[in-house]
C-alpha positions in Angstrom: 94.7 85.7 87.0 94.0 87.8 83.9 93.5 86.1 80.6 96.3 87.3 78.2 96.3 84.4 75.7 94.3 81.8 73.9 96.4 79.2 75.5 97.6 78.5 79.1 98.7 75.4 80.9 98.0 74.6 84.6 99.6 71.2 85.3 97.7 69.7 82.4 94.5 71.7 83.2 93.3 75.1 82.3 90.9 77.2 84.3 88.9 77.3 81.1 88.3 73.6 81.4 87.5 73.4 85.1 85.4 76.6 85.7 84.7 78.2 89.1 83.3 75.0 90.7 86.3 73.1 89.4 88.7 75.7 90.8 87.1 75.3 94.2 87.4 71.5 93.9 91.0 71.8 92.7 91.9 74.0 95.7 90.2 71.6 98.1 91.5 68.3 96.8 94.6 69.0 94.6 95.4 68.1 91.0 97.8 65.7 89.2 98.3 63.8 92.5 99.7 66.8 94.3 97.5 68.1 97.1 97.2 71.8 96.3 95.9 72.4 99.8 98.9 70.9 101.5 101.9 72.4 103.2 103.8 75.3 101.7 106.5 73.0 100.3 104.1 71.2 98.0 105.1 70.8 94.3 104.3 74.0 92.5 105.4 73.8 88.8 105.3 77.0 86.9 103.4 77.9 83.7 103.9 80.6 81.2 101.3 83.2 80.1 102.2 85.0 76.8 100.6 88.4 76.5 101.0 91.6 74.4 99.0 94.7 73.6 95.5 93.9 74.6 93.8 97.2 73.9 91.3 96.7 71.1 92.8 93.3 70.1 89.9 91.1 69.1 92.0 87.9 69.3 91.9 88.1 73.0 89.0 87.2 75.2 89.2 90.3 77.3 89.3 94.0 76.3 90.9 96.6 78.5 89.6 100.1 78.3 92.3 102.7 77.5 91.4 104.6 80.6 92.2 101.5 82.8 95.5 101.0 81.0 96.4 104.7 81.6 95.5 104.3 85.2 98.1 101.5 85.6 100.9 103.2 83.7 100.6 106.8 85.0 103.0 108.2 87.5 102.0 107.4 91.1 100.0 110.1 92.8 99.2 110.8 96.4 96.0 108.7 96.2 97.8 105.7 94.8 100.3 105.9 97.6 97.6 106.0 100.3 95.9 103.0 98.8 99.1 101.0 98.6 100.0 101.9 102.2 96.5 100.8 103.3 96.7 97.5 101.4 100.2 96.9 102.8 99.1 97.5 106.4 95.9 95.4 106.1 97.8 92.4 104.6 101.2 92.5 106.3 100.2 89.3 108.2 100.6 87.3 105.0 104.4 87.8 105.1 104.3 84.4 106.8 102.8 82.0 104.2 101.5 79.8 107.1 99.1 82.6 107.9 97.6 82.4 104.4 97.3 78.6 104.6 95.6 78.9 108.0 93.1 81.4 106.6 92.1 79.0 103.8 94.3 80.1 100.9 95.8 77.4 98.7 98.6 77.6 96.1 98.3 77.5 92.3 101.4 77.1 90.1 103.8 80.0 89.7 102.8 82.2 86.7 105.4 83.9 84.5 105.2 85.9 81.3 107.1 85.2 78.0 108.1 88.8 77.8 109.8 88.6 81.2 108.7 89.0 84.8 106.1 87.1 86.6 103.1 87.2 89.0 104.5 84.5 91.3 102.5 81.9 93.1 98.8 82.7 93.7 97.5 81.5 97.0 93.7 81.6 96.3 90.8 81.6 98.8 87.9 80.0 97.0 85.4 81.1 99.6 86.3 84.7 99.1 86.1 84.3 95.3 82.6 83.2 95.8 81.8 86.3 97.8 81.3 89.5 95.7 82.3 91.8 98.6 85.7 93.5 98.3 87.5 94.0 101.6 90.9 95.5 101.7 92.1 93.0 104.4 90.6 90.0 102.7 92.1 89.7 99.2 90.9 86.8 97.1 94.5 85.9 96.3 97.8 86.5 97.9 100.9 86.3 95.7 104.4 85.1 96.6 107.8 84.7 94.9 109.5 81.3 95.5 112.9 81.7 97.1 116.1 79.6 96.7 115.7 78.1 100.2 112.2 76.9 99.5 110.5 79.7 101.3 107.9 82.1 100.0 108.2 85.9 99.9 105.1 88.0 99.8 105.0 90.4 96.8 101.4 91.4 96.1 97.7 90.7 96.7 94.8 90.4 94.2 91.2 91.4 94.6 88.6 89.5 92.5 84.8 90.1 92.4 81.9 89.2 90.0 80.1 92.4 91.0 81.1 95.6 89.2 82.1 98.0 88.0 84.4 97.5 91.0 86.9 99.8 92.7 89.1 99.9 95.8 90.1 103.2 97.2 89.2 104.9 93.9 91.2 102.5 91.8 89.1 100.8 89.1 89.3 97.0 88.7 90.0 95.5 85.2 87.1 93.7 83.6 87.2 90.2 82.3 84.3 89.4 80.0 82.8 86.1 79.2 83.4 83.7 77.5 87.0 83.8 78.9 89.9 81.3 79.1 88.9 80.4 82.7 85.3 79.4 81.9 84.1 81.9 84.5 81.3 84.4 84.4 82.4 88.0 83.9 84.5 89.2 86.7 86.7 92.1 87.8 90.2 92.0 89.3 92.9 94.2 90.7 96.5 93.4 91.4 98.2 95.6 94.0 102.0 95.3 94.2 102.2 96.5 97.8 105.2 94.4 98.8 107.4 94.5 95.7 108.2 97.5 93.5 106.9 97.1 90.0 108.4 99.3 87.3 105.4 98.5 85.0 103.0 100.0 87.5 101.4 99.3 90.9 98.4 97.7 89.4 100.0 95.8 86.4 99.7 92.1 86.1 103.4 91.0 85.5 106.3 92.3 87.5 109.8 92.3 86.0 111.1 92.2 89.6 109.5 88.9 90.3 110.6 85.4 89.1 109.4 81.8 89.0 113.0 80.6 88.6 113.0 79.0 92.1 109.5 77.4 91.9 111.1 74.0 91.6 112.6 74.4 95.0 109.1 74.0 96.5 109.3 70.3 95.7 112.5 69.7 97.7 
């Protein structure tokens, strides 16, 4: 859900045009005639998010402090392993996408990067986004990779809060300032790739080991 570009497309809408209230409405009622809150085989087209070196680049809405970049690219340490294990244990129930739907999560289109890799399909809980609390077993978004058979495979979770500086288990969240592409107030977010290895780092945005190639299968 980070903002890596001055342009993004979401089935004809951008989060910048709909804002937080619009996001909640989108999740509740759907967009472009497709009910976003419907069954897991709903139409989920993908969109591409170009991105590059964000540190100190004034052309991007959001600046990432070098210390945060270093934290995402450094070799894993014992503390990181403990946090990932805890996140995995607390969210293992989401291996079944029906659990996410039952708990109020709704899918957004699959997100991929022009430089390769993807985030996958975000299943977002609008009620949790509106709550500034960060709870390890209640991530604001759950991320899946679409499979060839139309199923969804759990790959990661994402924590989002408007209250910060924020951290989970000692890991700092990345800060998104305002104005931003999503039209949201400033917020903090943290991806945790607890269910799919990410060579770019456990807390990076894109994962080269994830693809949106099979997103079209969700419409069958």
